[in-house]
ROSE-4610 file (N, C-alpha, C; in Angstrom, 1 decimal, always signed):
// ROSE-4610
residu = [X/X/X/X/X/X/X/X/X/X/X/X/X/X/X/X/X/X/X/X/X/X/X/X/X/X/X/X/X/X/X/X/X/X/X/X/X/X/X/X/X/X/X/X/X/X/X/X/X/X/X/X/X/X/X/X/X/X/X/X/X/X/X/X/X/X/X/X/X/X/X/X/X/X/X/X/X/X/X/X/X/X/X/X/X/X/X/X/X/X/X/X/X/X/X/X/X/X/X/X/X/X/X/X/X/X/X/X/X/X/X/X/X/X/X/X/X/X/X/X/X/X/X/X/X/X/X/X/X/X/X/X/X/X/X/X/X/X/X/X/X/X/X/X/X/X/X/X/X/X/X/X/X/X/X/X/X/X/X/X/X/X/X/X/X/X/X/X/X/X/X/X/X/X/X/X/X/X/X/X/X/X/X/X/X/X/X/X/X/X/X/X/X/X/X/X/X/X/X/X/X/X/X/X/X/X/X/X/X/X/X/X/X/X/X/X/X/X/X/X/X/X/X/X/X/X/X/X/X/X/X/X/X/X/X/X/X/X/X/X/X/X/X/X/X/X/X/X/X/X/X/X/X/X/X/X/X/X/X/X/X/X/X/X/X/X/X/X/X/X/X/X/X/X/X/X/X/X/X/X/X/X/X/X/X/X/X/X/X/X/X/X/X/X/X/X/X/X/X/X/X/X/X/X/X/X/X/X/X/X/X/X/X/X/X/X/X/X/X/X/X/X/X/X/X/X/X/X/X/X/X/X/X/X/X/X/X/X/X/X/X/X/X/X/X/X/X/X/X/X/X]
num = [1/1/1/2/2/2/3/3/3/4/4/4/5/5/5/6/6/6/7/7/7/8/8/8/9/9/9/10/10/10/11/11/11/12/12/12/13/13/13/14/14/14/15/15/15/16/16/16/17/17/17/18/18/18/19/19/19/20/20/20/21/21/21/22/22/22/23/23/23/24/24/24/25/25/25/26/26/26/27/27/27/28/28/28/29/29/29/30/30/30/31/31/31/32/32/32/33/33/33/34/34/34/35/35/35/36/36/36/37/37/37/38/38/38/39/39/39/40/40/40/41/41/41/42/42/42/43/43/43/44/44/44/45/45/45/46/46/46/47/47/47/48/48/48/49/49/49/50/50/50/51/51/51/52/52/52/53/53/53/54/54/54/55/55/55/56/56/56/57/57/57/58/58/58/59/59/59/60/60/60/61/61/61/62/62/62/63/63/63/64/64/64/65/65/65/66/66/66/67/67/67/68/68/68/69/69/69/70/70/70/71/71/71/72/72/72/73/73/73/74/74/74/75/75/75/76/76/76/77/77/77/78/78/78/79/79/79/80/80/80/81/81/81/82/82/82/83/83/83/84/84/84/85/85/85/86/86/86/87/87/87/88/88/88/89/89/89/90/90/90/91/91/91/92/92/92/93/93/93/94/94/94/95/95/95/96/96/96/97/97/97/98/98/98/99/99/99/100/100/100/101/101/101/102/102/102/103/103/103/104/104/104/105/105/105/106/106/106/107/107/107/108/108/108/109/109/109/110/110/110/111/111/111/112/112/112/113/113/113/114/114/114/115/115/115/116/116/116/117/117/117]
x = [+86.4/+87.2/+87.1/+87.1/+87.4/+89.0/+88.7/+90.0/+90.2/+91.0/+91.1/+92.0/+91.8/+92.9/+93.0/+94.0/+93.7/+95.2/+94.9/+95.9/+94.9/+96.4/+96.2/+97.3/+97.8/+98.3/+100.1/+100.6/+102.2/+102.3/+104.0/+104.1/+102.8/+102.7/+102.5/+102.8/+102.7/+103.4/+102.1/+102.1/+100.9/+99.7/+98.5/+98.4/+97.0/+97.8/+97.7/+96.2/+96.4/+95.1/+95.3/+94.7/+95.2/+93.9/+93.3/+91.9/+92.9/+92.6/+93.0/+91.7/+91.4/+90.1/+90.6/+89.7/+89.5/+88.8/+89.3/+88.4/+88.2/+87.3/+87.0/+86.2/+87.5/+86.8/+86.9/+86.0/+86.1/+84.9/+84.4/+83.1/+82.5/+81.9/+80.7/+78.8/+78.4/+76.6/+76.7/+77.4/+77.4/+77.5/+78.3/+78.9/+77.9/+78.3/+77.3/+77.8/+79.0/+79.9/+81.4/+81.4/+83.3/+83.5/+84.8/+85.2/+87.3/+87.4/+89.4/+89.3/+90.2/+91.1/+92.0/+93.2/+94.5/+95.4/+96.7/+97.3/+98.8/+99.1/+100.3/+101.8/+102.6/+104.1/+103.5/+104.2/+102.9/+101.4/+101.1/+99.7/+99.2/+97.7/+96.9/+95.8/+95.4/+94.4/+93.7/+93.1/+92.0/+90.7/+89.9/+88.2/+89.0/+88.6/+88.2/+87.3/+87.1/+85.2/+85.2/+83.7/+82.2/+81.1/+81.0/+79.9/+79.0/+78.0/+76.8/+76.4/+75.7/+75.4/+74.2/+73.8/+72.9/+73.3/+74.5/+75.2/+75.1/+75.2/+75.2/+76.7/+77.3/+78.4/+78.5/+80.0/+80.1/+81.8/+82.4/+83.2/+84.2/+85.9/+86.5/+86.1/+86.3/+86.5/+87.0/+88.6/+89.7/+89.9/+89.0/+89.5/+87.4/+87.0/+85.6/+86.1/+85.0/+85.3/+86.9/+87.4/+88.6/+88.3/+87.7/+88.2/+86.9/+85.9/+85.6/+85.0/+83.9/+84.3/+83.1/+83.5/+82.4/+82.3/+81.2/+81.6/+80.3/+81.0/+80.8/+80.0/+78.8/+78.3/+78.3/+78.2/+78.6/+80.0/+81.1/+82.6/+82.4/+82.2/+82.4/+84.1/+83.5/+84.9/+84.5/+85.2/+85.3/+86.8/+85.7/+87.1/+87.2/+88.7/+88.6/+89.3/+88.3/+89.3/+89.6/+90.6/+91.2/+91.8/+91.5/+91.7/+92.8/+93.5/+93.4/+94.4/+95.5/+96.0/+96.9/+97.4/+97.6/+98.9/+100.4/+101.6/+100.5/+99.4/+99.3/+98.5/+98.2/+97.2/+98.7/+99.4/+100.9/+100.6/+100.0/+100.1/+99.5/+99.2/+98.8/+98.2/+96.9/+95.5/+95.1/+94.1/+93.7/+92.3/+92.0/+90.6/+90.0/+88.5/+87.6/+85.9/+85.7/+85.0/+84.2/+82.8/+82.2/+80.5/+81.3/+79.6/+78.5/+77.3/+75.9/+75.6/+75.7/+74.5/+76.3/+76.8/+77.8/+78.4/+79.2/+79.2/+80.4/+82.0/+82.7/+83.2/+84.7/+85.3/+86.0/+87.2/+87.6/+88.5/+90.3/+91.0/+91.7/+92.0/+93.4/+94.6/+95.8/+97.2/+97.4/+96.6/+96.5/+97.6/+97.5/+98.9/+99.2/+100.3/+100.8/+100.5/+100.3/+99.7/+101.1/+101.6/+102.9/+102.2/+102.6/+102.3/+103.2/+104.5/+105.8/+104.5/+105.8/+105.2/+105.8]
y = [-116.5/-117.8/-117.4/-118.9/-118.2/-118.6/-117.9/-117.6/-118.6/-119.5/-119.5/-119.6/-119.1/-119.3/-120.3/-120.5/-121.0/-120.8/-120.9/-120.0/-120.8/-120.8/-121.3/-122.6/-123.4/-124.3/-124.4/-125.4/-125.2/-126.2/-125.9/-127.0/-127.4/-128.4/-128.4/-129.6/-130.5/-131.0/-132.3/-133.4/-134.5/-133.6/-133.4/-133.5/-131.9/-131.3/-129.9/-129.2/-128.1/-127.9/-126.5/-126.7/-126.1/-125.1/-124.5/-123.9/-123.0/-124.6/-123.4/-122.9/-122.2/-120.9/-120.8/-121.0/-120.5/-120.3/-119.2/-118.3/-118.0/-117.6/-117.5/-116.1/-115.8/-114.5/-115.4/-113.6/-113.9/-113.5/-113.6/-113.2/-115.4/-115.2/-117.0/-116.5/-117.4/-117.2/-117.5/-118.3/-119.0/-120.4/-121.2/-122.5/-123.3/-124.8/-125.4/-126.4/-126.7/-127.4/-127.8/-127.5/-126.6/-128.0/-128.4/-129.4/-129.4/-130.4/-130.2/-131.6/-131.7/-132.9/-132.7/-133.6/-133.4/-134.7/-134.5/-135.9/-135.5/-137.2/-137.4/-137.8/-137.8/-138.1/-139.5/-139.3/-141.1/-141.5/-140.8/-141.4/-140.7/-140.8/-140.1/-139.0/-138.7/-137.6/-138.0/-137.1/-138.2/-137.2/-137.2/-136.5/-136.5/-135.5/-134.7/-134.9/-133.7/-133.4/-132.5/-132.7/-131.6/-131.3/-129.6/-129.2/-128.6/-128.7/-128.3/-126.8/-126.5/-124.7/-124.7/-125.8/-125.7/-126.4/-126.7/-127.5/-127.7/-129.5/-131.0/-131.1/-132.0/-132.2/-133.8/-133.6/-135.7/-134.9/-136.5/-136.1/-137.9/-137.2/-139.5/-139.9/-141.1/-141.8/-141.6/-141.3/-140.7/-139.6/-138.9/-137.6/-137.7/-138.2/-137.9/-137.2/-136.8/-136.2/-135.5/-135.3/-134.3/-132.9/-132.9/-132.2/-131.8/-130.1/-129.7/-128.8/-129.3/-127.9/-126.6/-126.4/-125.0/-124.0/-123.1/-122.3/-120.8/-120.1/-118.9/-118.8/-118.6/-118.4/-116.3/-115.6/-114.7/-113.8/-114.8/-114.1/-115.1/-116.6/-117.6/-118.1/-118.4/-119.3/-119.9/-121.2/-122.3/-122.8/-123.4/-123.6/-124.7/-125.4/-126.7/-126.5/-126.7/-126.7/-128.3/-128.3/-129.6/-129.9/-130.4/-131.0/-132.3/-132.4/-133.0/-134.5/-132.9/-133.7/-134.7/-135.4/-136.5/-136.5/-137.3/-137.0/-137.8/-138.6/-139.5/-137.8/-137.4/-136.1/-134.7/-135.7/-134.4/-134.6/-133.7/-133.7/-132.2/-131.8/-130.9/-131.1/-129.4/-130.1/-128.3/-129.6/-129.0/-127.8/-126.7/-126.8/-126.5/-127.9/-127.5/-127.4/-126.2/-126.2/-126.1/-126.4/-127.3/-126.4/-125.3/-123.8/-124.9/-124.5/-124.5/-124.6/-123.6/-123.6/-123.9/-124.1/-124.7/-126.6/-126.9/-127.9/-127.9/-126.6/-126.6/-126.8/-127.5/-127.7/-126.8/-125.8/-125.2/-126.2/-126.1/-125.8/-125.4/-124.9/-124.5/-124.3/-124.0/-123.8/-125.0/-125.9/-125.8/-125.2/-125.7/-125.2/-126.8/-126.3/-128.3/-128.0/-129.3/-129.2/-130.4/-129.8/-131.1/-130.8/-132.3/-132.5/-133.4/-133.2/-133.9/-134.7/-136.1/-136.9/-135.8]
z = [+71.7/+72.2/+73.8/+74.4/+75.9/+76.6/+77.5/+78.2/+79.5/+79.9/+80.9/+81.8/+83.0/+84.1/+85.1/+85.8/+87.2/+87.7/+88.9/+90.3/+91.0/+92.3/+93.2/+93.9/+92.4/+93.2/+93.3/+94.0/+94.7/+95.5/+96.8/+96.8/+98.3/+99.0/+100.1/+101.0/+103.0/+103.4/+103.0/+103.3/+103.7/+104.5/+104.8/+105.6/+105.6/+104.4/+104.0/+103.6/+102.8/+102.5/+100.4/+99.3/+99.4/+98.2/+98.2/+96.6/+95.3/+95.1/+92.8/+92.8/+91.1/+91.2/+88.7/+88.5/+87.4/+86.8/+86.4/+86.0/+84.3/+83.4/+82.3/+82.2/+81.2/+79.9/+78.8/+78.7/+76.6/+76.0/+75.5/+74.7/+74.8/+75.4/+74.8/+76.1/+75.5/+75.7/+76.9/+77.1/+79.3/+78.8/+81.0/+80.7/+81.2/+80.8/+80.8/+82.2/+81.8/+83.5/+83.2/+84.2/+85.0/+85.4/+84.6/+86.0/+86.0/+86.7/+87.2/+86.7/+86.2/+86.1/+86.0/+86.2/+87.0/+86.2/+86.0/+85.4/+86.5/+86.3/+86.9/+86.0/+87.2/+85.6/+85.8/+84.1/+83.2/+83.5/+84.3/+84.2/+83.3/+82.5/+81.7/+83.0/+82.1/+83.0/+83.4/+84.4/+84.9/+85.7/+85.8/+86.2/+87.8/+88.5/+89.9/+90.7/+89.2/+90.0/+88.8/+88.9/+88.2/+89.4/+87.7/+88.4/+88.3/+87.4/+85.9/+86.5/+85.8/+85.9/+87.0/+87.1/+87.7/+89.9/+89.5/+91.2/+91.2/+90.5/+90.7/+90.1/+91.6/+91.7/+91.4/+91.2/+91.0/+91.2/+91.5/+92.4/+92.1/+91.9/+91.6/+93.2/+93.1/+94.3/+95.3/+94.5/+95.4/+96.0/+95.9/+96.8/+97.3/+97.2/+97.5/+99.5/+100.1/+101.1/+101.6/+100.3/+101.3/+100.0/+99.0/+97.9/+97.8/+97.7/+97.7/+96.2/+95.6/+94.0/+94.4/+93.8/+93.2/+92.5/+92.3/+91.0/+91.5/+91.0/+91.2/+89.7/+88.4/+87.7/+87.2/+88.7/+87.9/+87.5/+87.7/+87.9/+87.1/+86.4/+86.2/+86.2/+87.5/+88.3/+89.2/+88.4/+89.5/+90.7/+91.4/+92.4/+93.0/+93.4/+94.2/+95.8/+96.2/+97.5/+98.2/+98.1/+98.6/+100.1/+101.0/+102.5/+102.6/+103.4/+103.8/+102.4/+102.5/+100.6/+101.1/+99.8/+100.1/+98.7/+99.2/+98.0/+96.4/+96.7/+95.6/+95.1/+95.0/+94.6/+93.8/+94.5/+92.9/+91.4/+91.3/+89.6/+89.2/+87.6/+87.1/+87.3/+87.2/+87.3/+86.5/+85.9/+84.6/+85.0/+84.4/+84.4/+82.8/+82.9/+81.4/+82.1/+80.7/+80.8/+79.6/+78.9/+78.5/+78.5/+76.6/+76.3/+76.5/+76.8/+77.4/+75.6/+75.1/+73.9/+72.0/+72.7/+70.7/+71.5/+72.6/+73.5/+73.3/+72.3/+73.0/+73.8/+74.1/+75.1/+75.6/+77.0/+76.5/+77.7/+77.8/+78.3/+79.1/+80.2/+81.0/+80.6/+81.6/+81.5/+82.1/+83.5/+83.9/+85.1/+86.4/+87.5/+88.3/+89.0/+89.7/+90.9/+92.0/+92.7/+93.0/+94.2/+95.0/+96.2/+97.2/+98.3/+98.8/+99.6/+100.6/+101.1/+101.2/+102.4/+104.0]
């Protein structure tokens, strides 16, 4: 079983920055892909950024050049540095991990990010 704990969300003014963290714990072999998704009120959950175990990254067009995803494979922790935040970035941000040996997916409980104009 894998447990994911997200932290770092909060309220920030437009143009500000936040850093989200997602720590994985439990009994598992290794993590393949880690990703951040977000869901705004009344909208579907969407992919924000992902990172493979080798460090290959992908970003949604809406966050490119503003957000940076990274991970520490020793600590099994993923980060999302968010700069130049906009009100439209307001959402609950969820951590997702995909296990390397089983392909199982695990979601975190989510952390609220609110950007005021």
